[in-house]
N, C-alpha and C positions, 0 to 999 in steps of 0.2 A: 480411258482409264480415269477413275475418280481421284480427286486430290486426297492426300493423306489427312487423317483427322488430327487437328491440333488438340493435344491432350491438356495443355496448360500454358498460360502466359508466363509462368515462372520457370525456373530452371528444372529440366527433367533430371531424374536420377541417371547418372552417366553409365551405370552398370547394374549388376544384380546385387550389389553390396560389396563391402570390403572383404579382404582376405588376410590382411596383416594381423598378427597377434595370435595368441593361444585361444583356440576354439573352446567354448564352454556353453553351458545353458544356464538361464536364470528364470525365475518365476517373476511375472509382472502382474500388477493388480488390474489386469484386463481380463474380462470374462466374456467368452465367445457368445454371441447371439446365435444360438444353434438353429433357430427356426424363425422365419418371418414369411408367412404364407399369404399375406394380403398383397394384391397387385396394385390396389388403388387406395389412396387416402383422400378423404373429402375435407377441404379446408374451409372454415367459416369465420367471417369477421364477427366480433362481438363488441357492441358499443353499450356501455353502462353510463346512464346519466342520472344524477351527477357522478363525476369520477370518484372512485374510492380506492384505497390501497389494495394490493393483491390479496392480502390475508382476508380482508373483508369480502373481496370479490369472490373468493373461493367459497366462503360461507354462503354468499348469495347464490352461487351456482347450484348448491345443493337444493335451495328453495326452488330455483328455476326448473331443476330436474323433476321436482314433485308436481309442478304445474304443467310441464310438457314432457310426458313420460317417454316420448320417442328419443330424447337425449340420453336417458338412462338405458333404454333398450339397446341403442346403438353403441353403448359404451363410449360416448363422446367425452373427450378429455379437454381440459381448459387450462390455459397458462396463467390465469389470474390477471391478465391484462386485456388483450383484445383478440386472441386467437383460440379457436376450438377446432378439434380434429376428430373425425369419425371414420370408422372402417366401412360404414354403410351410409348411403345417401339418404338424407331426410326427405320426407314426402313433400315438404314445402321449401322454397328457396329463400323465403323471408319470414321472419317471425318477430313480433313485438309483444312484449309482456310488461305489465306494471306489477312489480314485486315488492312486497314489504318484508324487510329483514327484522325479525324480532330482536329487541334489545333490552327488554325488561324495564322500561320506563321512559318517560319523556323528560326533556330538559325543563327545569323550572322556569316559569315565565315571569317577567316583571309584573308586579301587582299594580292595580289601578285604583282610583278612588272607589270606595264601596266594598273593597275586598276585606277579608278578616284582618284583625289588628296585627297578626303575626306576619303578614305580607309586607313587602317593602317596595317603594317606588322611588325613582330619582328625585332629588331635591328640585324644587320649583326652579325652572330656568336652567336646569342642568341637563339638557337634552344631549349634550356632548359628554356627559359624565361617563366614567368607567372606560375611558379609552386605554391607551397603552400603559398606563401606570407611570406617572412622572417621578421626579426625585423624591416626592413625599410618600411614595409607596402605593399610589393608586391613581384614580382618575383625576383629571384636572378639575372636573366639575364645572358646570356653567355658572352663570351668575346666581348666587344664592346657594350653590352647592359647596359644601366644605371640602377642603383638600383631603384626598384619600377616600372619598366617598364612593362606594361601589354603586353602579347604576342599578344592578339587580342583585339582591342578596341571595346567594345560593342556599339551598337547603330548605327553602320555603315550600309550602304545599303546592302541588302541581295544578294550580287553578288556571282556567282558561282566561286569557286577557280579553278585554272588550274588543269589539270590532270583528272583522272577518277572521275565520279560523286559520291558524297557521298551517302551512304545508307540513305534512309528516316528514320529518327529517330522515326516516328510515324507509321511505318509499322510493323506489328506483324504476327507471324505464330501461328495459333491456331489449336491444335490437340484435337479432342474429340473422346474418345474410350470407349466402353462399359466395365464397371468394375464388376458389380454384379447385381443380382436380389434380392431384399429385400422382403421377405414374411412377411406381417404384422401380420399373425396369431401367429408367434413367439412372437411378442410384446404383443398381446392380452393374450396369455397363461401366460406370466410373470405377467401381471396386475391382472389376475385371480388367482394368486398363484399356477399355474399348471406347471410352468417351471421356470428355472433360467433366469437371465438377461444375455443373450448371446451377443457376438460381433454383431450378426445380430440385436438384440434389440437396442444396442447402436447406430448402424448405422441408424436404423429406426428413433430413437429419433433425431439424428443429421439431418436427411433429413426433418423431420417435423418442426424442428426449422428453417431450411432454407426456407421451404415453407411459414411459417408464417411471416418471416422477409424480404423476397426477395423484395417485392414491396416497403416497407418503406425504406430499406437500399439503394435502387436504387434512392430514392428521397431526402434523408437526409445524413448528415455526420455520419458515423457509427464507433463504436469502440466496440469490444467484441459483446455483445448482446444488445447494446443500440444504439439508433439513436438520433442525436442531431440537434437542430435548433438554428440559431443566433437570432431569434426573442426574444425580451425582454432580451437580454444579459446584464449581470450585470458587471460593471467595478470593478475589484479587485485591480487595481493599478499595476504599474510596467509593463505595456504592456500586462496584462493578463485580461481575462474576463471569467465569468461563463456562460456556455450555459446550458439550460434545455433540457431534452431529455426523451425518453421513453425506458424502459427496457422490454424485452419480452423473455420468455423462455418456452418451452414445458417441463412439469415435470410429471413424473409418480406418480400417487396416488394409493390408494387402490381400485383396480377394474376399474380405469378410468384415462384418461389423462387430464391434466389441462394446461392452459396458465397462467403462473405467470407473471403478468403485474405490473409495478411499475414506479414511476417517477425516473429520473436519472439526475445527475448534474456532470459536470466536467469542468476543466479549459482549455481554449483555448488561443492561442496566438492571440492578437488583430490584425485585419487587418487595413490598412490605409497607409498613406504616411510614408515611412521609417524614414525620418529625424524627423518628429513629434513624432513618436513612440520612437525613441532614446531619445528625450528630456523628454518624459514621464518616461521612464525607469530610467533615471539618475536624475529625480527629478528637472529638470530645468523648469523655468517659460516658456521659449520659446527657439527656436533654436538659436536665437541671443545670448543667454547666453554663448554659447560655443565659441564666438569670442575671449574672453579673458581667456577662461578656456579650455586648450587643454585636450582632453580625454587621460587618461593614459593607459599604457599597460594592467593593471588590468581591466579597464573599457572595453577595446576592447575585452579582453578574455570573459568577462561577456556577452557582446553583441553578440559575435560569438556563444557562447553556446545558447543564447536565440533564435537567428534567424536561426541557421544552420539547413538546411533541409526545411525551409519555401519556398513556391513558391511566386514569385512576377511578376508583369507586369511592363512595363515602360510607362511613360506618354509623352515621347518626340517624339514618332514615329507616332502619329495620332491614332484616335479611331479605325481604321481598323486593327491595329497591335495588336493582342491578344496573341502573343506567351508568354508562361510562362517560367520563369527561376527558378533555384533552388539555394538558398544561400549556399555557401560553406565556406565563411569566411567574416569577416569585416576587412578592411585594417587598419594597424597601423597608416599610414599617412593620412592626409587630401588629397582631390582631387588635390589641388593646388600644393602639394609637389610630386605627382607621375608624372614622366616624361617618355617619350618614344621617339623613333626615328620614325617619320612619313616619309614614302617613297613617294616621289612625282612622277608625270608622267614622268619627265625628268630623272628619275633614281637616283636623289640625295635624301638625307634625311634631315629632319629638326627636331630638338629637340623641342617637344611641351609638355605642361602640359594637363591634362584632361580638365580643364576649357577652354583652348585655342582650343582644339579639338572640344568641343561642340559648341563653338562660331562659328568656321569655318564650321562645318558639318551641324549644325541645326539652326544656327543663334540664339542660346540659350545662354544667359548669366546666369551662375550659380549664384544663390543668396547666397549659403552657400558653397563656395569653400573650406572652412576650415574644413568641415565635412568629415569623412572618406567615403570610397566607399564599396559597396557590391562586393565581389569576387565570380565569377561563374566559375566552371571548364568547359573548352571547349574541343575541340578536341585535341588529343595528349597531354592531361594533361595540356593544357595551361589554364591560368587564365584570364578571362575578368573582367573588373572593371566598375561598374555603380555608379555614384554619388548618394548618399542617396536620394536627393530631387527628382530625376526622377523615383524612385522606389516606387511602391505601393504593400505592403505585402498583399497577398491573405489570407483571414481568412479561418479557418477550420482545422488548425493543432493543435492537442492536445498539451498542455503544460505538459510534463511528469516529470519535475524536481520538487523538493520539494518547496512548497509554503513557503514564509517567514511568520513570525507571523502576520503581518498586513493583508496579503492576506488570510491567514487561518481564521482570525477573520471575514473578510468580507465574505468568502465562507460559514462559519457556519451561519452567520447572514442571508445569502440569501437562505440557504437550510433548515434551522430549521423551519419546519412547523408542526403544531399539527396534530393529527390523523384524525380529521374531515376534515381539509383542504387537507391533503394528499389523503384521500379517494376520495374527490371531484375532485382533480387534476387527479387521476387515471381514474375516470369515464369520465372526460372531454377529455381524450386522445383518446376515441373511435372514434370520428369523424375523427381524424388524421389517426388512424389505419385502419378505414373503412373496417372492416372485411366483412361486408355485400356485398360490391361491389368489393371485391378483387378477380380478375379473376384467380389468382393462387390458392387461397383457393378453389374456385369453381372447378378448374381443378382437384384438389385432393379430391373433394367431402368432404371438411372439413368445419365444422361449429362450431363457438366459441360463448359461452354464453356472454351476456353483463352484467350479474349480478355476483357480488362477491359470492363465495361459503360460505354458513353458515355451520360451523362445530361444533361438540361437543367439549367442553373444560371443564377443572376443575380448581378450585382455591385451591392450596394446603395450608394447615394451616401453619402459621409461627411457628418456633420452640421457645422454651423458651431460653432466653439469660441469662446466669448465671454470677453473680458477686460474690464477696467475701461474706462469711458468709451466703451462700445459698440464697442471694437476687436475685430475678429473675424478668424478665419483658417479655412481648410479643410485638414484633414490630408491628407497624401499617403502612400500605402503604410502607413497605420495609425499615423503618428507626426508630430510636429512639434518644432521646436526652442524652447527657452526663449530669450527675448529681452527685454532691459531695456525695449524700446519697448512691450512688452505687459505691463502691470502686473497683478498678481493681482486677480481680481475683487473680493475682499474681503480685504485684508491685515490680519493680526492685529498687535497691539502687543506687543513684547518689551521689557519695562522692568524686570523683576526676575528675574535669572537668574545662574547661576554655573557654573563648570567644575570638576568633580571628576575627578582624574587617577589611574588605577591603573596607572601606568607609572613605572619608575625615572627620577628627575629627570635623571640623567646621560644616559640614552637619549633623553629628551624634555625638554629644558631649557625654562625659562619663556619665553625669547625666541621659540622655535619656536611655542609655544602662542599667544603674543601675535600672532605673524604670521598664524596660522590664524584667530584671532578677527577681525583686520582684514579678511581676505579674506571670511570668513563674513558678518560684519555688513554689509560693503559690498555683497555680493551680495544679501542679504536686502532691504536698502533699495532697491537697483536694481530688484528684482523686485516691489516693492510693499508690503513690510512696513514697519511703523514700529518703529525700533530706537533708542529714546532712550538706552539704556544700552549704550555701545560698548566699555566697559572693565569687563567683569564680574569678580568676584572669582575667583581661581584657587586651588585647594587640592589638594595631593597627598595621596591617601588612604593611611592606614596599613594594612598587611597585617592580616588578621583580620576583625573584626566589621564587616560591611557596614552594618548599621543605625547603628552609632556614627558612621561616616564620613558617612552621609547626614544624620543628625541635626545633625552639626557644620556641614556645608555649608548645610543649611536655615537654621540659626540665623545663620550669617554673612550670608547673603543677606537674611534677615528684618531683621537689625539695620542693615544698610547701606542697604536700600531702603525700610524702614518698611512693607512689605507682605509678605504671604506669597509665597514664590517661585512663579513661573509655570513655571519649567523648570530642571532641572539637566542640563547636558550632561556625560555621563560618557565619559571616554576609557579604553578598554581595550587591553591589549597585544595580544590576539588573541581569537578566539572561544573563550570559556571559561565555566566554571560561574559565575563572578562575575556574568555577565549575568543568569542565572536568579535569583541571590540579590537583585540590585538590583531587577529587575522585580517580584519577589514582595514584597519589603519595601515598595517605594514605592507599589505599587498595591493591596496588600491588608492591610498591617500598619501602616504609618505613620499617625499620629494624624489627619492631614488628607488624606493622599494627596499624592504628588509626581509631576508629569509629568517624564519623563526622555527623553533622546535619547542613545543610545549611539553612539559612533564609534570606529574603530580608530586606534591611535596612528600607524600608517604613513600614514593619510590626513591626520592633523594635521601630521605633520612635512613632508609635501609636498602642500600644499593646491592644489586646482585650482578654477577658477570653475565648471566643469561639475559637479564633485562638490558644491560648496557650493550650487549651484542646486537640485540634486536633494534635498539635505539640507533646504533651505529649504521644499520642497514638503511634506515630512513635518512640519517644525516648525510651519508655518502651519496645517496641518490639525489638529494636536494642540491648538493654541491656539484653535481655533474659527473660523479663517479659511476662505475659499473660494478655491481656486487658480484655477479656471476653471469655466465652466458651459456649458450648451447654450442656444441661443436658444429662447425659448418656443414658437416655431413648429415647432421640431424635436421637441419633446416635449409635444404637446397632451394626452396622457393625464395628465401630471403637472400641467399648468397649468390645465386645465379645472375641477378639483375637488381638494380636499385628498387626497393620495395617499401611501401608505406602501409602500415597496419593502422586502421582507424577504428575507434570505438565511439559510439554516440548513445546518449541516454537523455530522456526528458523526465524530470521529476515534477510531480504535481502536489499542490498543497493538500493537506488533510481535509476531509469533509468539514465544512463550516468555516474554514480559513479563507479569507478574502485576499488572496495573493496570486500573482502571476505564476505560471509554470516556468521552470528553469531548463534551458537546453545546455548540455555539456558535450563537447566534442574534443577528443584527444587523438593525437597521431604520433606514430613512432618517428624518431628523428635520426636513427642510426641503423647500421647493417645488422645489429643484434636484436633489434626490436626491444631494447631495454629502456632507452631514453625517450621520453614522451613530452610533447608540448600540448597545451590545452587552450581552448577558447570557450567562453560562456556567453549566454544572452538570455533574455526573458522573452516570453511570448504569452498570448492570451491564456488565461487559466483553464486547465483541463484539456487543452489541445495537444494531441500526441504527435501528429505529423509536424516535422520541424519546418518552421517558416524562416527563410533567410539562410538556409544551409549553404547556399552557394558561396557566400562571403566568408563563412567560417572555414570551409574547405579551401577556398582560395588562399586565405591567410596561412593555413597550415602547409599547403603545397609550397608557398613562397618561403616559409621558414625552413622547410626541408631542403629546398634548392640552395638557400643561402648557406646552410650548414654542410651540404654534400656536393655543392657545385653542379648539381644536375637535379632535374625533377624525377620523381619515382616513375618507373616504367610499369609497375604493377601496383594496384591498390586492392587491398582486402579490407572490406568495410564490415565490421560487426555492429549491428544495430540492436539495442536492447529494448524490451518493453512493448513490443508491437503485437497486438492481437491479430488473429487470423482474418478478422473482418476488415482490418486496415491494411492488409498486404497490397491491395491494388492502389490505395492512396499513396503508400510509401513508394511504390514503383513509379507512380505518376509524378510525385512531387520531389522526393528525396534523391532517387536515382537520377532524375533529370537535373537536379541542382548540382550534383557532382559533375555531370557532363558540362553544365553551364560554367562551373568554376574552371574546368579545363579550357573551354572555349574563350573564357575571359583572359586566360594566359596567352592563348594564341592571338587574341585581338589586341593585346597591349604590348606584347614583346615581338621583336623582329627575329624569330627563331629560324634557323636554317631549314628546318622542316617542321610540319605541323606536329604538335605535341598530342599523342594519342595513347594514353596509358590504358591498359586492360583493367577491368573492374569486376570484382566479385563482391556481391552484396548479400550478406548473411544475417538473418534474424536470430537473436539469442533469447531464449525463453526459459525463465526459472519458475514462473507462476503457472504451473501445471500440476497435475495429480498423478503422473506416472511415477512408480517406484519399482526399483529392481531389488529382488530378494535372492540371495545365494541359495543354490539347491542343497548344498552340504556345508556344515560348519568349517570343514577344511578348505573350502573355496572362499571363505570370508576373511576380512581383515580382523584386527583385534577388537573392533567395535561391533563385529557381527555383520557389517555391511559388505557389499561387493567391493572388490579391491579397486584401487585407483587405476584408471585406464580402461574400465569396462565400457564397451560400446555396443549398442543395439541399433541395427539399421535395416531390419527386415520384420515381417509379420505385423507388428503394431505401428509401423511407420506409414507415411503417406503412400497411397497406391502408385502415384506417378512422379511426385516431386522429390527433390534432393534434400532429404532431412535425416537426422540421426540423433539418438540419445547418447550423451557422453558423460560418464561419471569420472571426472578427472581428479578428484581429491580423495584423500584418505579419510575415513570416518573418525570423528572424535566422540560425539555423543548423539543419540537419537538415530533416526533413519536418514541416510544421505539422500539428497534429491539430485538426480541427473539433470544435466542441462540439455535442452532441445535446441539444436542448431538447424535452421531451415533456410536453404539457399534460394533467393529470389532471382538472382542474375549471376551468371558465371562465364565471363569472357576469358578467364584464365584457364578454363577447361580442366578443372580438377577431376581426378578420379575420387571415388569414395575413400580409398586408402590414403591418398595424398592429403585431402582436406582434413580427414579425421586425425591423421598422425600429426599434421602441422598444428592443428588446434590444441591437441593434447600436449604437445611439446611446448607450445607458447605458454601454457598454464604453469610451467615450471620457471618462468622468467618474471616473477612478481617481486617487486622491489622490497616489500615490507616484511617478508618472512621466508625462511628456507623450506618452503612447501609448495606442492602443486595445488593451485587454488581451483575452486569449483566452477568459475567462469573465466573466459579468456581475459588476460590482464587489461587489454585496452578498454573493455567494458567495465571492469572493476575500477579503473582510473576515472572513467567518465562518471561513475557513481560518486566517487570521492570528490571530484570537481564540482558536481552538482550540489553535493552536500555542503561543500565550502561556500557555494553561492548563497545557500540558505542563511549562512552566517552573515554574508554581506547584506542580506535583506533586513538585517536586524532581528533575525529569528533566534530567540533564546530557547526555542524548543519547548516553550510552555504555551498553554492555551490563552494566556493573557498578553502574549507578545503583541507589539504594535503590528498593524496590517497595512498592506498596500493593495490598491484596487486590483481585483483580478480581471475585471472586464476591460479596463483601460490601462495599458502598459506605458502610456506616455509619461506618467509620473514615476514609473518604476526606476530603480537604480540602474545606472549604466556601469557595467562591470569593466572598468578600464584598468586592467592589471598592469602593474608597473613594468616598464620595458625591460628592466634588469631581471625580472622574474618570469615573464610570460612564456619563455621557451625553456624554462627549467621545471623540474617536478616539485614545485612548491606545495602541491596538494596531497602528497603521499604521507 
């Protein structure tokens, strides 16, 4: 008898799906692949020399097809990088072609002696001229070369330099070689639960994704699995605009493949005249505003970051000159201040400025000679300079840096569409996708449905929310109201506190502060906290040293209350870097550690009971209280044995930021899974798998044992932010690290019997494109979304593994996104119903608001803690903040949270 087939190394689905809850049906933006009649796909490696971006590579592929018709005949598709797939085998296994990509012009070459008078050459001895652009706005220049002198003036006639001819920059060598034969039966067996997902299955899915997207990606600007169009672009301000797009991905379901199709949006750098864009970015009314306001070094650095890597054309060479250049820098000096030695026909040189050169060479008088220039790297690392006004930035480059608050608000406003409107936009994308007439889909005998899949779903019942004295309520649409008739389950005592104000006393006078204090303390008391001190000391902070102000406030409270302060409430004028300084000093530097709660002055000047109630939830949690709990019958997994819920997240710096990544791990410390402690560390930038998790988990297990006099017998670990391709690494490294933390306890303590907790390890994913749409308006909540508690665990989920989509929150605006939970390891032997119900119920125990939240709170807290660590790094959340090396974490800050705070919820 043969051994049974191992379907997966991860946790298998324990049953055929859950049964608890009200049965219903929902539409999902998954479209069935109705037909796929090829049995074999041929995989080819593609090598392009020199390397080029994917967009250009796709242009080149069209040229290759014309030189080797068999590629087009076989409907061969290309991913823009190094992979091509065909439904029919080519007649040759290897193919090499030299291909030229038309570009409408050649880059101007440095002139030499004997060229026309309008051409320019480096100053004598200036072989190193035109380098990276020093503080004077241009090249260092060699001996005899003036500061700011460009090594080769752009815009000159395209004369050939002396010596051997230069290699055509638009000529490429393309090598295509047969890599593998993909048998689709392997994929079909996986979908039928008859075999595991093999590397062959993954390659097949990758190939089918390229087949589906090849045509669209060849016609539109693509990124990842989305294609974008500038049609109806929305201005976000600051030289940025939002483009709409279409996301598409082939996803395996239970017994069938689906095309997951969704709307997409992202930010792009605006195209247009470079001088006008600079005026927009700097908030000027027009370019003339800069005549009396010189751009500072900080401005130039910001502009260089913004434009670096963008392509541009020039408008002074005539319409037939279509050569594109790439921005490498913005000069520190204006064009009128950059001079160079122009070599004349008679062998002499003449010192000229860039405006003088353009007047002589093109009969062009620059309108804005005071504006800087765009620097372009030329041959031999020389830098060419183009005045901004002659440059037109080409649109289509994604903006990858962090949006500022105003841009973020505009982006949200432009992308926040309700479920009905989103579903309509998805359906409206089909004429653009044009699957019916897609010759590549036909070549692979692939047919995709136009109708959204209708799948079974269930609405899980909400849990009972418990308050003091056994008062309970049942949430509706994922939320409930704060009410003085329901007291906090465990109210903390606030008896030693004070208020530190970073606002001008004239704008926020003491009477207004005292009025806020009366409203706040009254609300805290009504909701169940004990507030013996109703008139705390008030101090207006002095500009400058945050630590000195905190120390003074701490001393004032200590002397007036005869105990160490419990809390300093800090009033800030707006969201500013002072917040970072306060949190860093109070939580990592102060001798004892200080719990703080920051509020904005506008909330203090106009206090409301609702705001004070929500603020009270945070204060009570920080001081060790419990706002509300679930009934023990709602959470048997927690009440039957000591249990720890862990949440972990790794946050990475934004593209272009040179910082380490931050690891945050939190763990529940009580039987209600309300109180959490957290630990943070840094690791190499961009690394997702957590390094050193063993020691973080060990510290949290120890903290749990100290508080509860026993170690947890069960661990439920929710891990955020891991892609499917990293599941194996997470299992190998992080699951092993948890077990090593347990073994460390066994190795260091003389326990009566070995400590062996059971572990369930579950991935939490929000970055996906699955959306759930109610079938009927009467099955939706007030926002038009599926109601809180909607769960889908069949049809579109994994064929064999334990995963489910859970929409645990009520909709507010836009289209709600369900969370995907995917179990990698399950030693606690959950059923589908048990894990889904527990996860949904835990979402109701979030300290900061009386609502069910969209992700399990342990992961939410890990997000908050990681965000707090960004403040410790000195991150003021602007692009000019100081940076820490991302490749070397040896000089990165060590997050030594004060002992008095490290096991409290200081991060909520």
